[in-house]
PDB file of N, CA, C and O in Angstrom:
ATOM      1  N   ALA A   1      55.709-152.034  55.348  1.00  0.00           N
ATOM      2  CA  ALA A   1      57.157-152.304  55.860  1.00  0.00           C
ATOM      3  C   ALA A   1      57.982-153.478  55.202  1.00  0.00           C
ATOM      4  O   ALA A   1      57.802-154.328  54.330  1.00  0.00           O
ATOM      5  N   SER A   2      58.897-153.119  55.998  1.00  0.00           N
ATOM      6  CA  SER A   2      59.914-154.205  54.183  1.00  0.00           C
ATOM      7  C   SER A   2      59.966-155.372  55.421  1.00  0.00           C
ATOM      8  O   SER A   2      59.665-155.483  56.609  1.00  0.00           O
ATOM      9  N   PRO A   3      60.667-156.309  54.106  1.00  0.00           N
ATOM     10  CA  PRO A   3      61.437-157.881  54.714  1.00  0.00           C
ATOM     11  C   PRO A   3      62.214-158.101  55.502  1.00  0.00           C
ATOM     12  O   PRO A   3      63.272-158.151  54.874  1.00  0.00           O
ATOM     13  N   VAL A   4      62.412-158.276  56.510  1.00  0.00           N
ATOM     14  CA  VAL A   4      63.969-158.499  56.597  1.00  0.00           C
ATOM     15  C   VAL A   4      64.142-160.421  56.845  1.00  0.00           C
ATOM     16  O   VAL A   4      63.439-161.422  56.707  1.00  0.00           O
ATOM     17  N   GLY A   5      65.435-160.095  57.248  1.00  0.00           N
ATOM     18  CA  GLY A   5      66.194-161.408  57.014  1.00  0.00           C
ATOM     19  C   GLY A   5      67.202-162.073  58.087  1.00  0.00           C
ATOM     20  O   GLY A   5      68.256-161.556  58.457  1.00  0.00           O
ATOM     21  N   ALA A   6      66.681-163.324  58.522  1.00  0.00           N
ATOM     22  CA  ALA A   6      68.551-164.025  59.173  1.00  0.00           C
ATOM     23  C   ALA A   6      68.231-165.174  59.731  1.00  0.00           C
ATOM     24  O   ALA A   6      67.043-165.472  59.861  1.00  0.00           O
ATOM     25  N   ALA A   7      68.786-165.634  59.963  1.00  0.00           N
ATOM     26  CA  ALA A   7      69.182-166.909  60.641  1.00  0.00           C
ATOM     27  C   ALA A   7      68.578-167.703  58.965  1.00  0.00           C
ATOM     28  O   ALA A   7      67.706-168.504  59.301  1.00  0.00           O
ATOM     29  N   ASP A   8      68.707-167.732  57.745  1.00  0.00           N
ATOM     30  CA  ASP A   8      68.026-168.412  57.652  1.00  0.00           C
ATOM     31  C   ASP A   8      66.331-168.171  57.141  1.00  0.00           C
ATOM     32  O   ASP A   8      65.572-168.912  56.516  1.00  0.00           O
ATOM     33  N   ARG A   9      66.157-166.854  57.693  1.00  0.00           N
ATOM     34  CA  ARG A   9      64.746-167.298  57.757  1.00  0.00           C
ATOM     35  C   ARG A   9      64.232-165.621  57.446  1.00  0.00           C
ATOM     36  O   ARG A   9      64.830-164.644  57.898  1.00  0.00           O
ATOM     37  N   ILE A  10      63.053-165.559  56.617  1.00  0.00           N
ATOM     38  CA  ILE A  10      62.803-163.729  56.086  1.00  0.00           C
ATOM     39  C   ILE A  10      61.672-163.893  56.858  1.00  0.00           C
ATOM     40  O   ILE A  10      61.124-164.978  57.055  1.00  0.00           O
ATOM     41  N   TYR A  11      61.067-162.070  57.608  1.00  0.00           N
ATOM     42  CA  TYR A  11      59.918-162.307  58.192  1.00  0.00           C
ATOM     43  C   TYR A  11      59.624-160.804  57.531  1.00  0.00           C
ATOM     44  O   TYR A  11      60.365-159.877  57.205  1.00  0.00           O
ATOM     45  N   ILE A  12      58.066-161.031  57.489  1.00  0.00           N
ATOM     46  CA  ILE A  12      57.238-160.448  57.118  1.00  0.00           C
ATOM     47  C   ILE A  12      56.548-159.483  57.498  1.00  0.00           C
ATOM     48  O   ILE A  12      56.179-160.129  56.517  1.00  0.00           O
ATOM     49  N   THR A  13      55.766-158.318  58.001  1.00  0.00           N
ATOM     50  CA  THR A  13      54.822-158.473  58.843  1.00  0.00           C
ATOM     51  C   THR A  13      54.032-157.386  57.950  1.00  0.00           C
ATOM     52  O   THR A  13      54.590-156.426  57.419  1.00  0.00           O
ATOM     53  N   SER A  14      52.725-157.655  57.863  1.00  0.00           N
ATOM     54  CA  SER A  14      51.480-156.719  57.450  1.00  0.00           C
ATOM     55  C   SER A  14      51.437-155.747  58.275  1.00  0.00           C
ATOM     56  O   SER A  14      52.216-155.650  59.222  1.00  0.00           O
ATOM     57  N   ARG A  15      50.125-154.559  57.894  1.00  0.00           N
ATOM     58  CA  ARG A  15      50.014-153.591  58.516  1.00  0.00           C
ATOM     59  C   ARG A  15      48.451-154.309  59.727  1.00  0.00           C
ATOM     60  O   ARG A  15      47.708-153.937  60.635  1.00  0.00           O
ATOM     61  N   GLU A  16      48.586-154.838  59.348  1.00  0.00           N
ATOM     62  CA  GLU A  16      47.165-155.353  60.582  1.00  0.00           C
ATOM     63  C   GLU A  16      47.615-156.417  61.494  1.00  0.00           C
ATOM     64  O   GLU A  16      46.786-157.067  62.131  1.00  0.00           O
ATOM     65  N   GLY A  17      49.073-156.665  61.609  1.00  0.00           N
ATOM     66  CA  GLY A  17      49.772-157.196  62.496  1.00  0.00           C
ATOM     67  C   GLY A  17      49.974-158.682  62.415  1.00  0.00           C
ATOM     68  O   GLY A  17      49.920-159.335  63.458  1.00  0.00           O
ATOM     69  N   ILE A  18      50.261-159.419  60.980  1.00  0.00           N
ATOM     70  CA  ILE A  18      50.671-160.698  61.077  1.00  0.00           C
ATOM     71  C   ILE A  18      52.000-160.661  60.536  1.00  0.00           C
ATOM     72  O   ILE A  18      52.496-159.980  59.638  1.00  0.00           O
ATOM     73  N   THR A  19      52.450-161.529  61.270  1.00  0.00           N
ATOM     74  CA  THR A  19      54.115-161.606  60.645  1.00  0.00           C
ATOM     75  C   THR A  19      54.051-163.482  60.322  1.00  0.00           C
ATOM     76  O   THR A  19      53.638-164.501  60.876  1.00  0.00           O
ATOM     77  N   LEU A  20      54.736-163.077  59.099  1.00  0.00           N
ATOM     78  CA  LEU A  20      54.732-164.686  58.055  1.00  0.00           C
ATOM     79  C   LEU A  20      56.544-165.360  58.229  1.00  0.00           C
ATOM     80  O   LEU A  20      57.395-165.130  57.370  1.00  0.00           O
ATOM     81  N   VAL A  21      56.718-165.882  59.032  1.00  0.00           N
ATOM     82  CA  VAL A  21      58.118-166.562  58.895  1.00  0.00           C
ATOM     83  C   VAL A  21      58.393-167.458  57.996  1.00  0.00           C
ATOM     84  O   VAL A  21      57.757-168.507  57.897  1.00  0.00           O
ATOM     85  N   MET A  22      59.712-167.024  56.989  1.00  0.00           N
ATOM     86  CA  MET A  22      59.421-167.783  56.147  1.00  0.00           C
ATOM     87  C   MET A  22      60.848-168.527  55.775  1.00  0.00           C
ATOM     88  O   MET A  22      61.653-167.961  56.514  1.00  0.00           O
ATOM     89  N   SER A  23      61.701-169.700  54.853  1.00  0.00           N
ATOM     90  CA  SER A  23      62.539-170.021  55.049  1.00  0.00           C
ATOM     91  C   SER A  23      63.412-169.427  53.742  1.00  0.00           C
ATOM     92  O   SER A  23      62.779-169.267  52.698  1.00  0.00           O
ATOM     93  N   ASN A  24      64.281-169.226  53.753  1.00  0.00           N
ATOM     94  CA  ASN A  24      64.696-168.469  52.843  1.00  0.00           C
ATOM     95  C   ASN A  24      65.571-169.619  52.103  1.00  0.00           C
ATOM     96  O   ASN A  24      66.727-169.297  51.829  1.00  0.00           O
ATOM     97  N   ALA A  25      65.225-170.679  51.817  1.00  0.00           N
ATOM     98  CA  ALA A  25      65.584-171.539  50.843  1.00  0.00           C
ATOM     99  C   ALA A  25      65.066-171.449  49.449  1.00  0.00           C
ATOM    100  O   ALA A  25      64.207-170.623  49.140  1.00  0.00           O
ATOM    101  N   GLU A  26      65.655-172.407  48.493  1.00  0.00           N
ATOM    102  CA  GLU A  26      65.467-172.515  47.254  1.00  0.00           C
ATOM    103  C   GLU A  26      63.261-172.125  47.089  1.00  0.00           C
ATOM    104  O   GLU A  26      62.595-171.288  46.479  1.00  0.00           O
ATOM    105  N   ASP A  27      62.960-173.198  47.943  1.00  0.00           N
ATOM    106  CA  ASP A  27      61.394-173.751  47.925  1.00  0.00           C
ATOM    107  C   ASP A  27      60.725-172.696  49.017  1.00  0.00           C
ATOM    108  O   ASP A  27      59.576-172.849  49.431  1.00  0.00           O
ATOM    109  N   SER A  28      61.549-171.653  49.413  1.00  0.00           N
ATOM    110  CA  SER A  28      60.571-170.790  50.323  1.00  0.00           C
ATOM    111  C   SER A  28      59.051-171.577  51.250  1.00  0.00           C
ATOM    112  O   SER A  28      57.850-171.496  50.990  1.00  0.00           O
ATOM    113  N   LYS A  29      59.578-172.100  52.053  1.00  0.00           N
ATOM    114  CA  LYS A  29      58.198-172.992  52.542  1.00  0.00           C
ATOM    115  C   LYS A  29      58.046-171.885  53.976  1.00  0.00           C
ATOM    116  O   LYS A  29      58.952-171.345  54.610  1.00  0.00           O
ATOM    117  N   LEU A  30      56.048-171.776  54.248  1.00  0.00           N
ATOM    118  CA  LEU A  30      56.315-170.862  55.604  1.00  0.00           C
ATOM    119  C   LEU A  30      56.030-171.566  56.834  1.00  0.00           C
ATOM    120  O   LEU A  30      55.029-172.247  57.059  1.00  0.00           O
ATOM    121  N   LEU A  31      57.106-171.315  57.692  1.00  0.00           N
ATOM    122  CA  LEU A  31      57.497-171.984  58.572  1.00  0.00           C
ATOM    123  C   LEU A  31      56.658-171.172  59.871  1.00  0.00           C
ATOM    124  O   LEU A  31      57.275-171.386  60.914  1.00  0.00           O
ATOM    125  N   SER A  32      55.435-170.306  60.101  1.00  0.00           N
ATOM    126  CA  SER A  32      55.074-169.668  61.148  1.00  0.00           C
ATOM    127  C   SER A  32      54.336-168.316  60.839  1.00  0.00           C
ATOM    128  O   SER A  32      54.927-167.448  60.197  1.00  0.00           O
ATOM    129  N   VAL A  33      52.783-168.084  61.383  1.00  0.00           N
ATOM    130  CA  VAL A  33      52.132-167.297  61.042  1.00  0.00           C
ATOM    131  C   VAL A  33      51.851-166.973  62.865  1.00  0.00           C
ATOM    132  O   VAL A  33      51.572-167.677  63.836  1.00  0.00           O
ATOM    133  N   ASN A  34      52.111-165.506  62.625  1.00  0.00           N
ATOM    134  CA  ASN A  34      52.259-164.873  64.142  1.00  0.00           C
ATOM    135  C   ASN A  34      51.135-163.546  64.309  1.00  0.00           C
ATOM    136  O   ASN A  34      51.086-162.622  63.497  1.00  0.00           O
ATOM    137  N   ARG A  35      50.390-163.641  65.342  1.00  0.00           N
ATOM    138  CA  ARG A  35      49.502-162.651  65.238  1.00  0.00           C
ATOM    139  C   ARG A  35      49.591-161.801  66.289  1.00  0.00           C
ATOM    140  O   ARG A  35      49.434-162.398  67.354  1.00  0.00           O
ATOM    141  N   LEU A  36      49.755-160.795  66.387  1.00  0.00           N
ATOM    142  CA  LEU A  36      49.841-159.629  67.380  1.00  0.00           C
ATOM    143  C   LEU A  36      48.333-158.314  67.004  1.00  0.00           C
ATOM    144  O   LEU A  36      47.865-157.918  65.937  1.00  0.00           O
ATOM    145  N   ASN A  37      48.041-158.043  68.226  1.00  0.00           N
ATOM    146  CA  ASN A  37      46.402-156.819  67.879  1.00  0.00           C
ATOM    147  C   ASN A  37      47.103-155.900  67.860  1.00  0.00           C
ATOM    148  O   ASN A  37      46.943-155.258  68.898  1.00  0.00           O
ATOM    149  N   ASP A  38      47.987-155.367  67.077  1.00  0.00           N
ATOM    150  CA  ASP A  38      48.269-153.987  66.776  1.00  0.00           C
ATOM    151  C   ASP A  38      47.806-153.032  65.405  1.00  0.00           C
ATOM    152  O   ASP A  38      46.638-153.140  65.032  1.00  0.00           O
ATOM    153  N   VAL A  39      48.464-152.370  64.878  1.00  0.00           N
ATOM    154  CA  VAL A  39      49.072-152.003  63.715  1.00  0.00           C
ATOM    155  C   VAL A  39      50.154-151.363  63.344  1.00  0.00           C
ATOM    156  O   VAL A  39      50.636-150.328  63.805  1.00  0.00           O
ATOM    157  N   PHE A  40      50.599-152.203  62.271  1.00  0.00           N
ATOM    158  CA  PHE A  40      52.276-152.068  62.329  1.00  0.00           C
ATOM    159  C   PHE A  40      52.794-151.445  60.823  1.00  0.00           C
ATOM    160  O   PHE A  40      52.222-151.858  59.814  1.00  0.00           O
ATOM    161  N   SER A  41      53.770-150.551  60.714  1.00  0.00           N
ATOM    162  CA  SER A  41      53.896-149.185  60.133  1.00  0.00           C
ATOM    163  C   SER A  41      55.657-149.446  59.505  1.00  0.00           C
ATOM    164  O   SER A  41      56.225-149.595  58.423  1.00  0.00           O
ATOM    165  N   ALA A  42      55.998-149.380  60.949  1.00  0.00           N
ATOM    166  CA  ALA A  42      57.615-149.727  60.907  1.00  0.00           C
ATOM    167  C   ALA A  42      58.243-150.579  60.366  1.00  0.00           C
ATOM    168  O   ALA A  42      57.481-151.517  60.130  1.00  0.00           O
ATOM    169  N   SER A  43      59.581-150.851  59.911  1.00  0.00           N
ATOM    170  CA  SER A  43      59.905-152.160  59.365  1.00  0.00           C
ATOM    171  C   SER A  43      60.755-152.881  60.333  1.00  0.00           C
ATOM    172  O   SER A  43      61.693-152.325  60.904  1.00  0.00           O
ATOM    173  N   PRO A  44      60.335-154.497  60.579  1.00  0.00           N
ATOM    174  CA  PRO A  44      60.512-155.004  62.202  1.00  0.00           C
ATOM    175  C   PRO A  44      62.620-154.750  61.945  1.00  0.00           C
ATOM    176  O   PRO A  44      63.321-154.637  60.940  1.00  0.00           O
ATOM    177  N   ALA A  45      62.901-154.761  63.351  1.00  0.00           N
ATOM    178  CA  ALA A  45      64.892-154.412  63.272  1.00  0.00           C
ATOM    179  C   ALA A  45      64.934-156.385  63.799  1.00  0.00           C
ATOM    180  O   ALA A  45      64.033-156.991  64.378  1.00  0.00           O
ATOM    181  N   LEU A  46      66.210-156.910  63.361  1.00  0.00           N
ATOM    182  CA  LEU A  46      66.578-157.700  64.490  1.00  0.00           C
ATOM    183  C   LEU A  46      68.223-156.984  65.022  1.00  0.00           C
ATOM    184  O   LEU A  46      69.084-156.210  64.604  1.00  0.00           O
ATOM    185  N   VAL A  47      67.936-157.814  66.156  1.00  0.00           N
ATOM    186  CA  VAL A  47      68.915-158.006  67.163  1.00  0.00           C
ATOM    187  C   VAL A  47      69.503-159.034  67.718  1.00  0.00           C
ATOM    188  O   VAL A  47      69.223-159.115  68.914  1.00  0.00           O
ATOM    189  N   GLY A  48      70.236-159.890  67.319  1.00  0.00           N
ATOM    190  CA  GLY A  48      71.042-161.088  67.638  1.00  0.00           C
ATOM    191  C   GLY A  48      69.780-161.585  67.712  1.00  0.00           C
ATOM    192  O   GLY A  48      68.992-161.114  66.892  1.00  0.00           O
ATOM    193  N   ASN A  49      69.213-162.720  68.756  1.00  0.00           N
ATOM    194  CA  ASN A  49      67.977-163.410  68.081  1.00  0.00           C
ATOM    195  C   ASN A  49      66.739-162.731  68.594  1.00  0.00           C
ATOM    196  O   ASN A  49      65.783-163.470  68.830  1.00  0.00           O
ATOM    197  N   GLN A  50      66.596-161.370  68.815  1.00  0.00           N
ATOM    198  CA  GLN A  50      65.376-160.904  68.736  1.00  0.00           C
ATOM    199  C   GLN A  50      65.190-159.545  67.646  1.00  0.00           C
ATOM    200  O   GLN A  50      65.965-158.694  67.209  1.00  0.00           O
ATOM    201  N   LEU A  51      63.420-159.905  67.433  1.00  0.00           N
ATOM    202  CA  LEU A  51      62.718-159.716  66.591  1.00  0.00           C
ATOM    203  C   LEU A  51      61.906-158.135  67.469  1.00  0.00           C
ATOM    204  O   LEU A  51      61.271-158.348  68.501  1.00  0.00           O
ATOM    205  N   PHE A  52      61.998-157.005  67.057  1.00  0.00           N
ATOM    206  CA  PHE A  52      62.074-155.636  66.931  1.00  0.00           C
ATOM    207  C   PHE A  52      60.909-154.976  66.144  1.00  0.00           C
ATOM    208  O   PHE A  52      61.116-154.230  65.187  1.00  0.00           O
ATOM    209  N   LEU A  53      59.452-155.352  66.685  1.00  0.00           N
ATOM    210  CA  LEU A  53      58.182-154.559  66.263  1.00  0.00           C
ATOM    211  C   LEU A  53      57.675-153.493  66.644  1.00  0.00           C
ATOM    212  O   LEU A  53      57.341-153.376  67.823  1.00  0.00           O
ATOM    213  N   ARG A  54      57.488-152.405  65.682  1.00  0.00           N
ATOM    214  CA  ARG A  54      57.179-151.158  66.477  1.00  0.00           C
ATOM    215  C   ARG A  54      55.412-151.242  65.940  1.00  0.00           C
ATOM    216  O   ARG A  54      55.020-150.841  64.844  1.00  0.00           O
ATOM    217  N   GLY A  55      54.903-151.602  66.564  1.00  0.00           N
ATOM    218  CA  GLY A  55      53.702-150.936  66.658  1.00  0.00           C
ATOM    219  C   GLY A  55      52.572-150.019  66.808  1.00  0.00           C
ATOM    220  O   GLY A  55      53.262-149.321  67.551  1.00  0.00           O
ATOM    221  N   GLU A  56      51.269-149.279  66.769  1.00  0.00           N
ATOM    222  CA  GLU A  56      50.745-148.416  66.965  1.00  0.00           C
ATOM    223  C   GLU A  56      50.346-147.920  69.043  1.00  0.00           C
ATOM    224  O   GLU A  56      50.454-146.924  69.759  1.00  0.00           O
ATOM    225  N   LYS A  57      49.938-149.182  69.164  1.00  0.00           N
ATOM    226  CA  LYS A  57      50.641-149.189  70.562  1.00  0.00           C
ATOM    227  C   LYS A  57      51.729-149.583  71.458  1.00  0.00           C
ATOM    228  O   LYS A  57      51.960-148.914  72.465  1.00  0.00           O
ATOM    229  N   PHE A  58      52.471-150.708  71.138  1.00  0.00           N
ATOM    230  CA  PHE A  58      53.460-150.509  72.006  1.00  0.00           C
ATOM    231  C   PHE A  58      54.350-151.247  70.965  1.00  0.00           C
ATOM    232  O   PHE A  58      53.918-151.634  69.879  1.00  0.00           O
ATOM    233  N   LEU A  59      55.921-151.446  71.488  1.00  0.00           N
ATOM    234  CA  LEU A  59      57.037-151.876  71.115  1.00  0.00           C
ATOM    235  C   LEU A  59      57.196-153.125  71.753  1.00  0.00           C
ATOM    236  O   LEU A  59      57.402-153.266  72.959  1.00  0.00           O
ATOM    237  N   TYR A  60      57.065-154.299  70.669  1.00  0.00           N
ATOM    238  CA  TYR A  60      57.357-155.724  70.822  1.00  0.00           C
ATOM    239  C   TYR A  60      58.664-156.144  70.579  1.00  0.00           C
ATOM    240  O   TYR A  60      59.350-155.712  69.653  1.00  0.00           O
ATOM    241  N   CYS A  61      59.051-157.041  71.454  1.00  0.00           N
ATOM    242  CA  CYS A  61      60.376-157.914  70.839  1.00  0.00           C
ATOM    243  C   CYS A  61      59.881-159.425  71.763  1.00  0.00           C
ATOM    244  O   CYS A  61      59.440-159.733  72.870  1.00  0.00           O
ATOM    245  N   LEU A  62      60.343-160.133  70.327  1.00  0.00           N
ATOM    246  CA  LEU A  62      59.990-161.038  70.015  1.00  0.00           C
ATOM    247  C   LEU A  62      61.254-161.742  69.858  1.00  0.00           C
ATOM    248  O   LEU A  62      62.245-161.426  69.199  1.00  0.00           O
ATOM    249  N   GLU A  63      60.937-163.183  70.896  1.00  0.00           N
ATOM    250  CA  GLU A  63      62.616-163.981  70.735  1.00  0.00           C
ATOM    251  C   GLU A  63      62.667-165.256  70.898  1.00  0.00           C
ATOM    252  O   GLU A  63      62.632-165.487  72.106  1.00  0.00           O
ATOM    253  N   LYS A  64      62.761-166.605  70.031  1.00  0.00           N
ATOM    254  CA  LYS A  64      62.768-167.517  70.681  1.00  0.00           C
ATOM    255  C   LYS A  64      63.750-168.288  71.584  1.00  0.00           C
ATOM    256  O   LYS A  64      64.927-168.054  71.860  1.00  0.00           O
ATOM    257  N   ASN A  65      62.558-169.701  72.123  1.00  0.00           N
ATOM    258  CA  ASN A  65      63.714-169.960  73.499  1.00  0.00           C
ATOM    259  C   ASN A  65      64.017-169.244  75.061  1.00  0.00           C
ATOM    260  O   ASN A  65      65.009-169.462  75.756  1.00  0.00           O
ATOM    261  N   VAL A  66      63.037-168.469  75.339  1.00  0.00           N
ATOM    262  CA  VAL A  66      63.133-167.669  76.162  1.00  0.00           C
ATOM    263  C   VAL A  66      62.348-168.071  77.763  1.00  0.00           C
ATOM    264  O   VAL A  66      61.353-168.776  77.593  1.00  0.00           O
ATOM    265  N   SER A  67      62.583-167.803  78.951  1.00  0.00           N
ATOM    266  CA  SER A  67      61.798-168.290  79.698  1.00  0.00           C
ATOM    267  C   SER A  67      60.733-166.835  79.884  1.00  0.00           C
ATOM    268  O   SER A  67      61.006-165.671  79.591  1.00  0.00           O
ATOM    269  N   PRO A  68      59.394-167.420  80.503  1.00  0.00           N
ATOM    270  CA  PRO A  68      58.486-165.796  80.317  1.00  0.00           C
ATOM    271  C   PRO A  68      59.300-164.768  80.877  1.00  0.00           C
ATOM    272  O   PRO A  68      60.363-164.780  81.498  1.00  0.00           O
ATOM    273  N   ALA A  69      58.551-163.911  80.511  1.00  0.00           N
ATOM    274  CA  ALA A  69      58.356-162.242  80.839  1.00  0.00           C
ATOM    275  C   ALA A  69      58.548-162.069  82.212  1.00  0.00           C
ATOM    276  O   ALA A  69      58.114-162.783  83.115  1.00  0.00           O
ATOM    277  N   THR A  70      59.501-160.674  82.326  1.00  0.00           N
ATOM    278  CA  THR A  70      59.339-160.846  83.794  1.00  0.00           C
ATOM    279  C   THR A  70      58.264-159.181  83.525  1.00  0.00           C
ATOM    280  O   THR A  70      58.812-158.291  82.874  1.00  0.00           O
ATOM    281  N   PHE A  71      57.088-158.975  83.964  1.00  0.00           N
ATOM    282  CA  PHE A  71      56.264-157.952  84.132  1.00  0.00           C
ATOM    283  C   PHE A  71      56.618-157.117  85.457  1.00  0.00           C
ATOM    284  O   PHE A  71      56.653-157.785  86.490  1.00  0.00           O
ATOM    285  N   GLN A  72      56.938-155.470  85.584  1.00  0.00           N
ATOM    286  CA  GLN A  72      56.697-154.545  86.278  1.00  0.00           C
ATOM    287  C   GLN A  72      55.925-154.007  86.603  1.00  0.00           C
ATOM    288  O   GLN A  72      54.900-154.688  86.621  1.00  0.00           O
ATOM    289  N   ASN A  73      55.729-152.590  87.065  1.00  0.00           N
ATOM    290  CA  ASN A  73      55.253-151.390  86.978  1.00  0.00           C
ATOM    291  C   ASN A  73      55.602-150.603  86.088  1.00  0.00           C
ATOM    292  O   ASN A  73      56.829-150.696  86.118  1.00  0.00           O
ATOM    293  N   GLU A  74      55.331-149.856  85.280  1.00  0.00           N
ATOM    294  CA  GLU A  74      55.426-148.567  84.435  1.00  0.00           C
ATOM    295  C   GLU A  74      56.501-147.679  84.696  1.00  0.00           C
ATOM    296  O   GLU A  74      56.149-146.499  84.715  1.00  0.00           O
ATOM    297  N   GLY A  75      57.705-147.888  84.902  1.00  0.00           N
ATOM    298  CA  GLY A  75      58.908-146.746  84.999  1.00  0.00           C
ATOM    299  C   GLY A  75      59.632-147.677  86.432  1.00  0.00           C
ATOM    300  O   GLY A  75      60.349-147.025  87.191  1.00  0.00           O
ATOM    301  N   GLU A  76      59.490-148.600  86.616  1.00  0.00           N
ATOM    302  CA  GLU A  76      59.953-149.555  87.485  1.00  0.00           C
ATOM    303  C   GLU A  76      61.302-150.625  86.429  1.00  0.00           C
ATOM    304  O   GLU A  76      60.725-151.413  85.679  1.00  0.00           O
ATOM    305  N   PRO A  77      62.871-150.693  86.335  1.00  0.00           N
ATOM    306  CA  PRO A  77      63.027-151.736  85.533  1.00  0.00           C
ATOM    307  C   PRO A  77      63.365-153.187  86.462  1.00  0.00           C
ATOM    308  O   PRO A  77      63.532-153.498  87.642  1.00  0.00           O
ATOM    309  N   SER A  78      63.345-153.885  85.005  1.00  0.00           N
ATOM    310  CA  SER A  78      62.701-155.305  85.424  1.00  0.00           C
ATOM    311  C   SER A  78      64.453-155.970  86.479  1.00  0.00           C
ATOM    312  O   SER A  78      65.628-155.675  86.260  1.00  0.00           O
ATOM    313  N   SER A  79      63.923-156.781  87.425  1.00  0.00           N
ATOM    314  CA  SER A  79      65.239-157.334  87.542  1.00  0.00           C
ATOM    315  C   SER A  79      66.453-157.912  86.499  1.00  0.00           C
ATOM    316  O   SER A  79      67.664-157.976  86.710  1.00  0.00           O
ATOM    317  N   GLN A  80      65.711-158.292  85.349  1.00  0.00           N
ATOM    318  CA  GLN A  80      66.513-158.324  84.597  1.00  0.00           C
ATOM    319  C   GLN A  80      67.252-157.692  83.776  1.00  0.00           C
ATOM    320  O   GLN A  80      68.236-158.216  83.253  1.00  0.00           O
ATOM    321  N   SER A  81      66.852-156.402  83.538  1.00  0.00           N
ATOM    322  CA  SER A  81      67.500-155.302  83.147  1.00  0.00           C
ATOM    323  C   SER A  81      68.613-155.124  84.366  1.00  0.00           C
ATOM    324  O   SER A  81      69.784-154.986  84.012  1.00  0.00           O
ATOM    325  N   GLN A  82      68.265-155.119  85.975  1.00  0.00           N
ATOM    326  CA  GLN A  82      69.347-154.796  87.155  1.00  0.00           C
ATOM    327  C   GLN A  82      70.340-155.378  87.161  1.00  0.00           C
ATOM    328  O   GLN A  82      71.356-154.892  87.657  1.00  0.00           O
ATOM    329  N   ASN A  83      70.302-156.724  86.540  1.00  0.00           N
ATOM    330  CA  ASN A  83      71.240-157.158  86.597  1.00  0.00           C
ATOM    331  C   ASN A  83      72.808-157.454  85.215  1.00  0.00           C
ATOM    332  O   ASN A  83      73.740-158.221  84.975  1.00  0.00           O
ATOM    333  N   LYS A  84      72.220-156.376  84.778  1.00  0.00           N
ATOM    334  CA  LYS A  84      73.001-156.338  83.333  1.00  0.00           C
ATOM    335  C   LYS A  84      73.798-155.267  83.568  1.00  0.00           C
ATOM    336  O   LYS A  84      74.581-154.878  82.702  1.00  0.00           O
TER     337      LYS A  84
END
């Protein structure tokens, strides 16, 4: 997977599901390490303030400062998507 960058951050995801968040400054500090229990081959995609990661099992959407996820049965839209 290729690294992606936005908002002064660089996101690097390994095949083993580890995403490093680095600052895009001259010193390139490590800001965060995130782990997902999946295997990743595709490059991450950034849309607005969301980071999409395609694993072998699931499509993940990571977003900073959001309310807890609304879960629904497979095939049923969430209440959030019905209001848009």
